[in-house]
Structure formats: structure tokens, C-alpha cells
N, C-alpha and C positions, 0 to 999 in steps of 0.2 A: 599681552592680549590676544585671550582663545580670537578662536577663530569665529568660533559664534556667541560671543558677546559683544552686547551692542548694551551701546552710553545712552539712555532718556537723559533729557530737556537733566537739569541737576546733573547728582552724583552720580544715580544711584544705577549699579548696572542689571543690565535684564539680560539673565542668560537666558539662550534658547537649545533646548538639549544637550542642554550638559554632567547632567546625572546616564545618561548615557555618554561622553566619555570617562567615566574615573569607570565604569564598569559594564561589566556583560552585553549588559540586557538581554529584551524576551531574544528567542532563540527557538525557531523550531526544528529545528536539529537537533539540537541539547535533546526537541522531549521524547520524541520518535530516536532516541542513540534510551534511555533512560527505559522503553517501556520494557519488560523481561514479559517474553512468549512462557506458556505454559506447554511442556511437546507433552503429546496426546497418540497416545495407540488411534489406527485408521476408524477405529469400535467408536469411540472414543466424537469422535467429529462431531459439529452435527451442519452438513453445505448449505451453502445457499442457492438458486443460478439465478443469474443476473443477465440479459443481455444492452446492448445499448452499439446503439450508431456513431460511431466517427467516423464524419467526414462521408456520408451516403452509405459507407460501408455499415453493416452487422459484423459488432460483437461480443461474442457468451464469455461469463463472467463465473467461476465458483471459485467460490468458499467459503469461506477465511478460516486456511487451513495453516497448526500449530504443529509446524515440524521440521525440522533439519531442516538447513538448505539446502547441501547434499541432496536427503533422501525425496526433496519438494522436487530440485530439476533433477531427478529420475523416477520420479512417476510425473511428470512436464514431459518427458522425452519417451518415457510412455505413453502416456496420451494423444500425444500429435503423433506419433510412425500408429497407434491403432488408427485415427480418425482421417489421417493422409493430409492437413492442413497446417498451418503458423503459429505461433501460438511462444507465450512469451508466461513463467512467471516471477507478482513483483509482489512483495514483501509478503505480504497474507496470502495472491489474491493469485490464483493465473487466469489468463486470454488467454484467448484463443480466437483465431478469421473464421467471419461465418459460422452464421445463423446452424447448433449441434448442440445443444441443450437436452435432449431426448439422448446422444450417444453418449454423451459427455458422462449424465446419470445413468448410463445404462453400462458402461466401461465403470465409469468408478463405486458399484454398487458389486460388482465384483470383485475390486482391488478391498471388497470391503469395506468404505466408509458409508453413514448415514447421511440423511439428508431432511430438512422444514421437510415442514406440511407447507 
């Protein structure tokens, strides 16, 4: 007997989640893996600048970028050196410590990226 099967009154089995036991089921990781991003030139980007508070501290976000991972890591490294702050690139977005949206916009505009109004 399957661990999830329960027998009710009579001999009619009631199975809970048995469909998930036989199939792979739904997974968010699979959905992320199937997304194909179109690689764009810097002047074709329409970037958005956002600011969030995480644990009470400001974090500046810029994205979405449509670049190869290596190129995005290189751009992120240049921006971090120019700003003098920490940061990371996750998926399509770059995150930087502190409130630096104005400086980000100036530097990325010099690199050839465009922004939404």
C-alpha cells in the first residue's frame, strides 16, 4: 500500500496526492530553466531603476538586462568599482548597496544603455 493511500469505510481507497507520486509535478525551477532570453545590444535595452529596503538598508536595483552572463558580470564589476560599493548580479537584475540610482543611471548611460522614462 502506498504511504499516501487511506482506506475509508468500505473498500474504496482514498488517495491523497497520488498523482504527484507518479508524475514529476509542478516545479518552479523547471519553469525558470525553460525561459529563453533574447540577447540584446546595450542601446536596445530599456532598463528600470528601483530602490528597496532590505533589513532597513537601501538597495538599488537596475534591470532587466538581456546579456550573456559573462558580459553582465563584467559590467557589474565595472559599476561596483566606479560606485565604490558592493553589489551582485542575479538573473536579469543587478543589485547595489546603498541609494545610488542617480550615479547608476549616469554610468550605464555612458556605457550605452537606455532607460525607461
